[in-house]
VOGU-3710 file (C-alpha; in Angstrom, 3 decimals, decimal comma):
1> mserkyheyn> -12,164/-37,933/-25,649  -9,174/-36,220/-27,354  -6,872/-34,385/-25,265  -7,676/-30,616/-25,531  -4,919/-28,345/-26,603  -4,326/-24,472/-26,096  -1,799/-23,190/-28,530  0,942/-25,857/-28,524  0,178/-26,823/-24,972  -1,257/-30,088/-23,903
11> ldpfqeqale> -3,657/-29,104/-21,065  -3,761/-30,764/-17,704  -7,223/-31,919/-16,340  -7,541/-29,061/-13,892  -6,725/-26,564/-16,810  -9,236/-28,263/-19,059  -12,006/-28,025/-16,284  -11,111/-24,227/-15,813  -11,523/-23,520/-19,444  -14,752/-25,430/-19,785
21> aidagksviv> -16,149/-23,389/-16,821  -15,020/-20,250/-18,532  -16,599/-21,196/-21,819  -19,766/-22,094/-19,671  -19,869/-18,357/-18,582  -19,016/-19,023/-15,009  -16,918/-17,133/-12,375  -14,014/-19,324/-11,473  -11,481/-19,776/-8,706  -8,272/-21,806/-9,428
31> aaptgtgktl> -6,167/-22,883/-6,639  -3,032/-24,738/-7,580  0,604/-24,896/-6,345  3,113/-22,340/-7,658  4,362/-23,305/-11,210  1,538/-25,671/-12,286  0,284/-23,244/-15,071  -2,429/-21,243/-13,525  -1,556/-18,341/-15,823  -2,633/-20,300/-18,740
41> vadyliekam> -6,190/-19,960/-17,750  -5,937/-16,129/-17,484  -4,356/-15,947/-20,829  -7,018/-18,189/-22,342  -9,838/-16,020/-20,641  -8,123/-12,638/-22,013  -7,685/-14,097/-25,540  -11,338/-15,236/-25,798  -12,543/-11,891/-24,459  -10,314/-9,910/-26,840
51> nehlrviyta> -11,619/-11,960/-29,875  -15,170/-11,309/-28,693  -14,392/-7,444/-28,354  -15,122/-7,674/-24,730  -13,371/-5,407/-22,091  -11,043/-7,192/-19,461  -9,434/-5,960/-16,258  -6,335/-7,822/-14,971  -5,269/-7,037/-11,368  -2,134/-7,940/-9,624
61> pikalsnqky> -0,917/-7,340/-6,018  2,346/-5,730/-6,878  3,468/-3,106/-9,343  6,393/-5,350/-10,664  3,915/-7,884/-11,607  1,580/-5,481/-13,225  4,562/-3,965/-15,225  5,621/-7,409/-16,356  2,066/-8,366/-17,474  1,854/-5,052/-19,244
71> rdfkeqfged> 4,827/-5,733/-21,225  3,868/-9,328/-22,004  0,210/-8,460/-23,320  1,360/-5,419/-25,270  3,696/-7,699/-27,229  0,730/-10,247/-27,679  -2,147/-7,861/-28,521  -0,269/-4,584/-29,773  0,165/-1,393/-28,005  -3,333/0,063/-28,624
81> avgimtgdvv> -5,206/-2,950/-27,040  -3,598/-2,817/-23,761  -3,450/-0,020/-20,927  -1,969/0,119/-17,384  -3,055/1,830/-14,225  -0,974/1,549/-11,145  -1,462/4,811/-9,317  1,693/6,378/-10,508  1,466/5,365/-14,120  -1,518/5,673/-16,261
91> lnptapllim> -1,185/4,539/-20,063  -4,004/4,278/-22,501  -6,713/3,886/-19,783  -9,642/3,151/-22,147  -8,005/0,065/-23,654  -9,979/-3,059/-24,022  -7,344/-4,900/-21,826  -6,539/-3,034/-18,761  -3,642/-3,966/-16,265  -4,040/-2,639/-12,720
101> ttevfrnqvi> -2,931/-3,029/-9,291  -5,984/-4,256/-7,055  -5,831/-0,811/-5,327  -6,779/1,035/-8,444  -9,652/-1,347/-9,243  -11,003/-1,096/-5,542  -11,000/2,911/-6,082  -12,989/2,257/-9,227  -15,657/0,104/-7,849  -16,076/2,139/-4,577
111> tedpnlefvs> -16,632/5,378/-6,583  -18,827/3,411/-9,138  -16,702/4,619/-11,967  -18,733/4,557/-15,276  -15,626/3,134/-17,185  -16,426/-0,247/-15,612  -19,980/-0,478/-17,388  -18,540/-2,387/-20,181  -15,971/-4,658/-18,473  -17,007/-8,318/-18,924
121> hivfdeihwl> -14,265/-9,958/-16,729  -12,036/-9,232/-13,870  -8,909/-11,422/-13,343  -7,580/-11,402/-9,711  -4,119/-12,752/-9,850  -2,847/-13,974/-6,388  -6,249/-13,788/-4,840  -4,882/-15,195/-1,548  -3,419/-11,808/-0,868  -6,906/-11,361/0,834
131> ndeergtvwe> -4,878/-12,815/3,772  -2,239/-9,923/3,608  -2,429/-7,975/6,957  -1,532/-4,590/5,175  -3,420/-4,799/2,184  -5,928/-7,801/2,281  -8,829/-5,434/2,836  -8,468/-4,255/-0,781  -9,273/-7,643/-2,061  -12,119/-8,026/-0,095
141> esiilapakm> -13,682/-4,657/-0,894  -13,033/-5,320/-4,652  -14,725/-8,697/-4,450  -17,876/-7,457/-2,461  -18,193/-4,299/-4,723  -17,383/-5,778/-8,283  -20,598/-5,298/-10,450  -22,834/-8,456/-10,624  -22,548/-8,858/-14,329  -18,703/-8,867/-14,234
151> kllglsatia> -17,383/-12,465/-14,131  -14,404/-13,057/-11,753  -11,439/-15,253/-12,394  -9,328/-15,881/-9,256  -5,974/-17,439/-9,478  -4,522/-18,513/-6,076  -1,710/-20,528/-4,546  -2,818/-23,590/-2,793  -5,032/-22,616/0,166  -6,577/-24,506/2,953
161> naqhlvnwie> -9,936/-23,265/2,935  -10,440/-22,753/-0,819  -14,111/-24,033/-0,703  -14,946/-21,568/2,262  -13,613/-18,755/0,152  -15,776/-19,999/-2,862  -18,929/-20,409/-0,589  -18,413/-16,647/0,576  -18,150/-15,462/-3,143  -21,273/-17,479/-4,062
171> sirheevali> -23,063/-16,074/-0,942  -22,522/-12,357/-1,754  -22,700/-12,578/-5,570  -25,625/-15,004/-5,782  -24,072/-16,953/-8,539  -22,370/-20,352/-8,934  -18,696/-20,157/-8,791  -16,645/-23,166/-10,141  -13,784/-24,060/-7,718  -10,899/-25,795/-9,618
181> eehkrivple> -8,439/-27,254/-7,169  -5,098/-29,100/-8,183  -2,877/-30,298/-5,438  -0,335/-32,259/-7,281  2,653/-30,620/-8,721  3,840/-31,235/-12,208  7,573/-31,406/-11,094  7,531/-32,970/-7,616  9,487/-31,147/-4,929  11,937/-32,467/-2,363
191> yfyftkdtgl> 12,670/-30,722/0,817  15,996/-30,704/2,610  17,533/-28,923/5,609  21,260/-28,187/5,335  24,114/-27,578/8,064  27,861/-27,985/7,340  28,130/-30,803/9,732  25,073/-32,882/8,337  24,970/-31,869/4,714  21,539/-32,238/3,083
201> vdynhlwkfy> 19,131/-34,163/5,448  15,454/-34,468/6,201  13,681/-33,249/9,476  14,049/-36,450/11,455  17,741/-36,858/10,515  18,561/-33,262/11,609  17,052/-34,060/14,953  18,873/-37,421/15,250  22,245/-35,913/14,518  21,742/-33,031/16,975
211> rqklkqnnse> 20,825/-35,264/19,846  23,804/-37,664/19,169  26,198/-34,771/18,972  25,074/-33,166/22,271  25,356/-36,588/24,045  29,006/-36,913/22,849  29,715/-33,371/23,879  31,226/-33,117/27,193  32,630/-29,436/27,081  30,607/-26,201/27,552
221> enpfsptthl> 31,607/-25,118/24,015  29,199/-25,046/21,055  29,974/-28,319/19,209  28,431/-27,268/15,903  30,377/-25,650/13,066  28,755/-22,355/11,632  27,111/-22,674/8,346  27,115/-20,058/5,654  25,279/-19,548/2,187  28,581/-20,399/0,450
231> dlirtiqrdh> 28,606/-23,891/2,251  25,330/-24,610/0,830  26,094/-23,257/-2,734  29,268/-25,439/-2,754  27,104/-28,577/-2,008  24,482/-27,862/-4,676  26,279/-26,041/-7,398  27,200/-29,134/-9,552  23,745/-30,555/-9,930  21,205/-28,099/-8,754
241> lpalffvfsr> 21,656/-24,455/-10,340  20,000/-22,409/-11,285  18,787/-21,399/-7,823  16,843/-18,636/-6,333  18,223/-17,881/-2,654  15,962/-16,113/-0,375  17,285/-13,826/2,122  15,016/-11,658/4,277  17,169/-8,655/4,198  17,974/-6,339/1,212
251> kqcalkamel> 21,534/-5,585/2,492  22,445/-9,213/2,846  21,277/-9,973/-0,595  23,962/-7,738/-2,134  26,625/-8,832/0,279  26,036/-12,439/-0,194  26,041/-11,940/-3,980  29,374/-10,413/-3,660  30,822/-12,974/-1,408  29,874/-15,795/-3,841
261> aaianylksp> 31,136/-13,681/-6,813  34,563/-13,672/-4,979  35,032/-17,346/-5,241  32,786/-18,433/-8,222  32,183/-17,714/-12,018  29,390/-19,552/-13,831  29,701/-17,768/-17,284  31,943/-18,494/-20,254  33,122/-15,491/-22,285  30,487/-15,472/-25,093
271> errvveekfl> 27,776/-15,386/-22,386  29,726/-12,518/-20,572  29,503/-10,605/-23,620  25,764/-10,772/-23,978  25,609/-9,507/-20,296  27,795/-6,504/-21,231  25,788/-5,600/-24,221  22,526/-5,895/-22,112  23,950/-3,438/-19,580  24,955/-0,973/-22,354
281> qyfgpennws> 21,577/-1,203/-23,919  20,117/-0,092/-20,654  22,393/2,308/-19,112  24,406/3,751/-21,894  28,231/4,260/-21,994  29,907/2,841/-18,846  31,423/6,206/-17,726  27,985/7,323/-16,862  27,068/4,413/-14,702  26,214/4,759/-11,000
291> sstrqlkrlc> 28,636/2,715/-8,534  25,572/0,377/-7,854  25,107/-0,578/-11,649  28,822/-1,169/-11,917  28,601/-3,614/-9,036  25,648/-5,212/-10,457  27,240/-5,839/-13,772  30,441/-7,225/-12,052  28,199/-9,892/-10,432  26,034/-10,580/-13,450
301> skgiayhhag> 29,111/-11,199/-15,606  29,877/-14,220/-13,461  26,182/-15,412/-13,408  25,353/-14,187/-10,109  22,878/-11,287/-9,106  20,603/-9,812/-6,402  17,152/-8,464/-6,516  15,076/-6,543/-4,057  12,779/-3,323/-3,914  15,770/-1,120/-3,283
311> llpsqkvvve> 17,086/-1,458/-6,718  16,405/0,966/-9,581  13,568/0,026/-11,856  15,905/-0,385/-14,743  18,385/-2,523/-12,709  15,446/-4,865/-11,809  14,560/-5,179/-15,512  17,955/-6,113/-16,372  18,339/-8,800/-13,538  15,048/-10,258/-14,654
321> elflerlikv> 15,724/-10,466/-18,330  19,182/-11,909/-17,788  17,611/-14,385/-15,537  14,809/-15,486/-18,089  17,785/-15,841/-20,663  19,280/-18,371/-18,041  22,455/-16,291/-17,718  21,928/-15,876/-13,821  22,821/-19,087/-12,015  22,322/-17,998/-8,400
331> lyctetfsvg> 19,948/-15,107/-7,592  19,872/-13,703/-4,033  16,506/-12,138/-3,456  13,809/-11,115/-1,086  10,389/-12,528/-0,671  8,651/-10,371/-3,333  10,409/-12,326/-5,926  7,964/-15,246/-5,252  4,833/-13,178/-6,015  3,284/-14,154/-9,308
341> inypvksvcf> 6,427/-13,469/-11,428  7,038/-16,627/-13,265  10,677/-17,376/-12,811  11,103/-21,137/-12,406  14,464/-22,569/-11,158  15,874/-26,012/-10,290  16,161/-25,196/-6,763  15,145/-22,682/-4,059  17,390/-21,995/-0,948  16,399/-20,300/2,292
351> dslnkydgrn> 19,143/-18,516/4,276  17,031/-18,769/7,264  13,565/-19,775/8,213  12,648/-16,688/10,361  11,807/-13,379/9,018  11,381/-9,887/10,373  7,802/-8,739/9,730  8,265/-5,083/10,816  7,758/-5,841/14,453  9,623/-8,941/15,332
361> frplanheff> 11,233/-12,042/14,135  9,066/-14,982/13,564  9,098/-18,276/11,727  8,018/-18,561/8,326  4,138/-19,546/7,927  3,461/-22,866/5,975  1,899/-20,847/3,155  4,895/-18,485/2,812  7,374/-21,340/2,824  5,391/-23,327/-0,026
371> qmsgragrrg> 4,926/-20,165/-1,951  8,569/-19,548/-2,189  9,537/-23,229/-2,602  7,174/-23,464/-5,332  9,435/-21,780/-7,771  11,643/-24,832/-7,828  11,272/-27,314/-10,671  10,965/-26,235/-14,087  8,399/-27,975/-16,167  9,677/-29,824/-19,030
381> idkqgysfai> 13,239/-29,456/-17,865  13,616/-30,851/-14,462  12,364/-34,089/-13,292  12,610/-32,980/-9,654  12,643/-29,611/-7,918  14,525/-29,099/-4,637  14,072/-26,632/-1,655  17,102/-26,318/0,700  17,054/-24,532/4,200  19,967/-23,628/6,161
391> vdlaymeksp> 19,566/-24,297/9,918  21,709/-22,923/12,773  22,063/-26,190/15,130  23,406/-23,738/18,008  19,697/-22,727/18,185  17,960/-25,903/17,609  16,234/-26,261/21,205  15,560/-22,570/21,531  14,020/-21,980/18,211  13,544/-25,314/16,365
401> ppkfqlnkle> 13,230/-25,126/12,479  9,612/-25,118/11,641  8,370/-28,631/10,020  6,563/-27,312/7,031  3,363/-29,601/6,088  1,288/-28,941/3,018  -1,606/-30,404/4,771  -1,310/-27,817/7,612  -1,617/-24,680/5,585  -3,006/-21,813/7,436
411> pltsqfrlsy> -6,523/-21,001/6,293  -7,156/-17,671/4,727  -8,636/-15,200/7,017  -10,191/-11,679/6,593  -8,037/-8,677/7,210  -10,996/-6,268/6,647  -10,311/-2,656/7,809  -12,201/0,450/7,387  -10,529/3,667/6,348  -12,060/7,051/6,422
421> ntvlnltatl> -12,037/7,095/2,586  -14,255/3,859/2,500  -16,438/5,404/5,001  -17,100/8,533/2,883  -17,576/6,415/-0,316  -19,901/4,124/1,094  -21,903/6,898/2,742  -22,188/8,623/-0,661  -23,089/5,684/-2,765  -25,307/3,322/-0,565
431> tpeqigtyfq> -28,293/3,633/1,492  -28,106/2,762/5,262  -29,702/-0,713/4,579  -27,251/-1,353/1,964  -24,366/-0,396/4,030  -25,628/-2,973/6,779  -25,728/-5,686/4,023  -22,307/-4,572/2,810  -20,586/-5,346/6,223  -22,656/-8,608/6,384
441> ksfaafsyrl> -21,075/-9,482/3,023  -17,514/-9,080/4,237  -15,484/-12,313/4,340  -15,004/-11,470/8,081  -18,788/-11,494/8,801  -19,120/-14,731/6,658  -16,279/-16,405/8,521  -17,612/-15,179/11,870  -21,072/-16,862/11,149  -19,521/-20,030/10,031
451> nsdhfhselt> -17,163/-20,463/13,086  -19,857/-19,168/15,514  -22,287/-21,941/14,218  -19,367/-24,589/14,302  -18,442/-23,603/17,844  -21,831/-23,803/19,287  -22,785/-27,174/17,681  -19,518/-28,584/19,016  -20,285/-27,108/22,467  -23,696/-28,741/22,328
461> kiekeleksk> -22,019/-32,065/21,661  -19,526/-31,796/24,297  -22,094/-30,597/26,949  -24,141/-33,794/26,149  -21,043/-36,093/26,518  -20,126/-34,262/29,829  -23,552/-34,995/31,358  -23,165/-38,600/30,217  -19,836/-39,201/31,802  -20,600/-37,086/35,096
471> knlceevgsf> -22,842/-40,004/36,097  -19,881/-42,364/36,703  -17,723/-39,740/38,551  -17,962/-38,017/42,020  -18,028/-34,281/42,416  -14,280/-33,871/43,200  -12,682/-35,302/40,074  -9,898/-33,235/38,769  -9,311/-31,427/42,158  -6,571/-32,085/44,588
481> kcpikhrpkq> -9,328/-33,529/47,115  -9,593/-36,583/44,758  -7,058/-39,232/45,492  -6,276/-39,828/41,784  -4,815/-36,647/41,496  -3,555/-36,024/45,094  -1,300/-38,987/45,428  0,943/-38,660/42,424  1,383/-34,854/43,331  2,366/-35,807/46,831
491> kelerlrkay> 5,121/-38,242/45,503  6,419/-35,468/43,240  6,664/-33,196/46,304  8,631/-35,815/48,157  11,151/-36,057/45,404  11,342/-32,305/45,204  11,962/-32,061/48,948  14,839/-34,695/48,605  16,348/-32,905/45,698  16,266/-29,690/47,662
501> kalgprkqnr> 17,765/-31,256/50,689  20,787/-32,715/48,560  21,612/-29,277/47,339  23,253/-28,278/50,588  22,807/-24,951/52,363  25,151/-22,900/49,881  23,249/-24,036/46,668  20,066/-23,572/48,380  20,873/-19,895/48,643  21,371/-19,575/44,813
511> aygremarki> 18,587/-18,411/42,486  17,526/-22,010/41,423  17,485/-23,279/45,086  15,411/-20,259/46,214  13,015/-21,268/43,294  12,811/-24,655/44,404  12,029/-23,655/47,869  9,269/-21,438/46,628  7,897/-24,499/44,648  7,954/-26,647/47,540
521> rswekilahp> 5,982/-24,186/49,735  3,155/-23,618/47,171  2,691/-27,351/46,511  2,644/-27,750/50,433  -0,092/-25,352/50,603  -2,166/-26,973/47,743  -1,771/-30,513/49,303  -2,273/-29,530/52,928  -5,735/-31,076/53,209  -5,683/-34,944/52,903
531> plncpseqrd> -7,580/-36,413/49,994  -11,046/-37,885/50,336  -11,252/-41,432/51,369  -13,491/-42,798/48,648  -14,617/-46,502/48,173  -12,467/-48,382/45,870  -15,263/-49,267/43,228  -15,797/-45,346/42,973  -12,042/-44,869/42,652  -11,871/-47,403/39,645
541> scenysksfl> -14,713/-45,872/38,021  -13,203/-42,363/38,351  -9,891/-43,789/37,019  -11,818/-45,134/34,028  -13,876/-42,069/33,311  -11,831/-39,123/34,512  -9,116/-38,882/31,676  -12,052/-38,449/29,085  -13,964/-36,384/31,352  -11,083/-33,912/31,788
551> mlkqkqkell> -10,209/-33,958/28,141  -13,814/-32,922/27,483  -13,613/-30,159/30,109  -10,447/-28,872/28,507  -12,043/-28,900/24,955  -15,071/-27,083/26,343  -12,940/-24,484/27,780  -10,885/-23,848/24,421  -14,361/-23,518/22,642  -15,677/-21,037/25,072
561> naletlpeen> -12,455/-19,052/24,716  -12,529/-19,226/20,901  -15,987/-18,066/20,904  -15,011/-15,024/23,282  -12,243/-14,137/20,831  -14,531/-14,024/17,799  -15,136/-10,395/16,877  -18,526/-8,944/17,729  -20,943/-9,560/14,807  -21,710/-5,899/14,356
571> aflreyeykk> -18,251/-4,660/14,957  -17,842/-3,075/11,545  -21,065/-1,267/11,660  -20,201/0,215/15,012  -16,793/1,222/13,679  -18,439/2,782/10,645  -20,763/4,844/12,932  -17,878/5,764/15,072  -15,876/7,074/12,236  -18,807/8,819/10,659
581> nhlrqigylr> -19,057/10,663/14,029  -15,559/11,805/13,583  -16,169/13,011/10,067  -19,140/15,076/11,256  -17,052/16,676/13,936  -14,305/17,807/11,348  -16,922/19,119/8,886  -16,843/16,380/6,246  -20,336/15,114/6,725  -23,666/16,785/7,587
591> gdellprgic> -25,925/13,903/8,693  -25,258/11,517/5,851  -24,617/14,263/3,304  -20,943/14,755/2,056  -19,702/18,368/2,428  -17,182/19,887/0,124  -14,382/18,484/2,198  -15,847/15,057/2,348  -16,128/14,860/-1,542  -12,639/15,899/-1,728
601> asriyvqell> -11,349/13,103/0,905  -13,583/10,538/-1,042  -11,153/10,872/-4,048  -7,947/10,768/-1,947  -6,681/7,117/-1,080  -3,478/8,116/1,058  -3,824/10,086/4,352  -7,137/11,388/3,134  -7,725/13,546/6,127  -4,382/15,328/6,311
611> vteliysdif> -4,327/15,969/2,324  -7,683/17,381/2,510  -6,986/19,639/5,410  -3,951/20,870/3,517  -5,905/21,535/0,429  -8,477/23,609/2,473  -5,841/25,619/4,279  -3,694/28,131/2,547  -0,423/26,355/3,141  -0,020/25,525/-0,555
621> hqldddqina> -0,263/29,271/-1,393  2,557/29,997/1,052  4,865/27,369/-0,481  6,748/27,187/-4,007  6,160/24,253/-6,220  9,555/22,323/-4,852  8,346/23,089/-1,359  4,779/21,536/-2,101  6,625/18,317/-3,542  8,820/18,057/-0,254
631> llssidfear> 5,694/18,513/2,008  3,606/15,720/0,122  6,413/13,361/0,107  6,477/13,601/3,673  2,780/12,535/3,886  3,095/9,150/2,388  6,435/8,120/3,515  7,031/5,032/5,598  10,493/4,933/6,954  12,387/1,684/7,398
641> kndvfqrgiv> 14,382/1,084/10,548  17,589/2,685/10,075  16,793/5,383/7,563  18,889/8,592/7,956  18,656/11,841/6,178  20,587/14,907/5,914  19,208/17,523/8,303  17,683/20,696/6,733  14,578/22,914/6,826  12,818/23,024/3,497
651> fdstpvkdii> 9,549/24,639/4,672  7,903/25,763/7,859  6,389/22,560/9,265  4,392/24,502/12,237  1,265/24,951/10,306  1,201/21,253/9,088  2,042/20,204/12,669  -0,966/22,410/13,857  -3,272/20,633/11,365  -2,118/17,169/12,564
661> tyiqsicgqe> -2,815/17,993/16,211  -6,314/19,073/15,218  -7,150/15,863/13,412  -5,622/13,573/15,966  -7,394/15,457/18,686  -10,708/14,135/17,242  -9,697/11,008/15,328  -6,878/9,484/17,349  -3,185/9,244/17,178  -3,203/6,702/14,394
671> svrydprvav> -5,132/8,792/11,869  -2,178/10,684/10,672  1,239/9,508/9,377  3,837/12,206/8,743  7,760/12,133/8,397  9,258/15,383/7,480  12,942/14,059/7,333  12,350/12,801/3,741  11,614/16,378/2,645  15,180/17,307/1,819
681> ityawsqgqs> 15,573/14,744/-0,746  12,369/15,584/-2,718  13,070/19,179/-2,594  16,577/18,740/-3,969  15,193/16,384/-6,799  12,211/18,758/-7,569  14,865/21,617/-7,815  16,530/19,613/-10,616  19,677/18,199/-8,710  21,045/15,036/-10,020
691> fsevqtmcnl> 20,199/11,627/-8,838  23,841/10,997/-7,348  23,534/14,370/-5,339  20,311/13,317/-3,985  21,978/10,109/-3,053  24,504/11,840/-0,974  21,634/13,293/1,296  20,422/9,964/2,762  21,105/6,411/3,239  18,062/5,077/1,289
701> degdiisvfr> 18,490/2,412/-1,426  18,268/3,937/-4,875  14,906/2,164/-5,560  13,438/3,598/-2,349  14,434/7,138/-3,441  12,536/6,706/-6,741  9,687/5,113/-4,750  9,405/8,362/-2,654  9,146/10,407/-5,893  6,634/8,093/-7,732
711> rtidllrqmr> 4,410/7,800/-4,560  4,460/11,671/-4,366  3,439/11,865/-8,145  0,506/9,363/-7,367  -0,661/11,526/-4,622  -0,356/14,685/-6,769  -2,543/12,921/-9,480  -5,159/12,012/-6,778  -5,237/15,529/-5,704  -5,382/17,127/-9,039
721> davndanlrs> -8,590/14,720/-9,706  -10,027/16,010/-6,284  -10,040/19,739/-6,476  -11,998/21,984/-8,718  -9,839/25,042/-8,444  -8,161/25,277/-11,887  -5,018/27,191/-10,447  -4,333/24,366/-8,083  -5,088/21,731/-10,650  -2,348/23,272/-13,023
731> rfkvcmdkld> 0,076/23,774/-10,078  -0,111/20,116/-9,161  0,505/19,178/-12,824  3,580/21,357/-12,783  4,745/19,674/-9,461  4,219/16,224/-11,044  6,415/17,146/-14,066  9,205/18,331/-11,929  9,432/14,972/-10,227  8,869/12,805/-13,224
741> rdeaavmel> 12,159/13,075/-14,804  15,422/11,076/-15,571  15,757/8,141/-13,186  12,283/8,627/-11,723  10,421/8,578/-15,139  8,881/5,233/-15,925  11,312/3,590/-18,422  10,625/0,177/-17,903  7,199/0,122/-19,886
//
């Protein structure tokens, strides 16, 4: 059979299988390591559909990826053929190829948008985001509610339970889904740990060095030299650039890039000129630039840059384009850079293997580490990709570096959650029977049934084995009455008494001495009764069988615990009824009928209860347009830990707080989010102040300030679509236009 080609690419076997499944009209899930060419499958599907005059939706988890795809496809198919919908941006929404965030698609399927009627395929890029705690539920709802005649193509990084995911999709969609898995990377990857003392080593050598060094060290001092990112770059810069350097803090991204730029320069003067021209093209004459743009240009001119969500959209685009043109040799970035955007490098570096997840510091999960490392190794350029992680030897015992193993990837788990908006939309579009079925269809319910069946069958097996082994054991096995368990413990107690005696009276009074005494007393109590005197053949039998018996007992206990922690099978249905009850109390539902407030809230996807109550109060009539913008930005703002704002009262918050108290009294504390500190910056921007003036009012990153304005525009658009009052609609449009200007306008598309 001749090798199949697509454009000028020779296809790998897994790509051939995927294209064949698409040609056969099947839904397909492709799970393959980052950088193996999954995107080609989506490109083929889209091109095929466009040639056959079918409509396709392409969903991506983050706006940056949606925007990049929009630019790519527009170049390929022309401006008229492609549209984009990401909440704050809507361009050409009736185009045959629509790029959108998964949230927007979910909102369309849950409201049964008639525009979906003629869509033949939906592409879910990064479908493993089903696992994302914050937003996974959006994927799940999208898959459950996607119309049956629409075929799915899901692209995923390697996942442990891909077959489980596919079985679930088949069970709810009643169709065969082709699972195409590829485990081999085209460019093999090597993984190293790094410290200044050891250089690049593997996991075992790292521990070996650490233990030897501790043995040799007689002093109390820490014997290890501190390691910085510069040590790692110096070690790898000759043979392993370009590199992505993951740093889990935005501030550190910029600082580290500046530290490297102080000692290194990777570009020659013709390349520097290209960088300068790119900046002039995007930001105009230099005397108009902000200080952050100047700083970024200084770094880029040396082949060094940083990239995180706090940059201005145009700054991100410049960094991404220079990176693609191979003019950035070291890019310090946060984790979002590893999502979908195709920027392969020769090596990936980790500043740390712990990250802050909004609540506390935790080690990276296997799948996160491999998703990020997967960027290393450029197809057709590198024979080998490299992943380097900095380790702090001073903390080796306290928090040892994780040993990442591909065969130990965490399975995808359901993150299904019910919002009031979902409750309203389900009540409006489905019958009670269908709603019961809907919850049964969730990935959570599917996994629950699978796990429950598995645990029960394992328990039955164990109970049979326990019965069998009991025949050879006496009743007291595993207790301290049994000599097999009593004697070793008695010896240990004698050793402990000896050690305590040796401490002498002064040390016995210290904390550890008192702790030892407490331990001795408690063991004396347990061992006070002498063990049973059982015949030697019984003792031999117990010796032989007790170990396996106790292991079985332990396993039985673990399975029973696991069964107990499984969510209750009808938990979602119960929560649904519970939330419906709240909605009846606040006048959104009468029985199962949506009242005007309920209809309004079913069209709002952010803080739907608070927004609806504001629309139905007369608060907007008492505020001017700039105050409305200020108020709305306070509703959808999630502060980061150290955010600071200039103090100032822009509108009277009392009536808003009264509404919040009322909603919370019925629906609970969690049902509302509101942070009026942010109002000052939105008010100033809405009044026409310049971006640099707004920046002096807070310590937010520039990109975060833009994000506040864009999210407010998105909310205003939802509100405009949700109300019937013509005056309010035109006011919301005026409010949007006041925010949608200059730096906050969408330039990158």
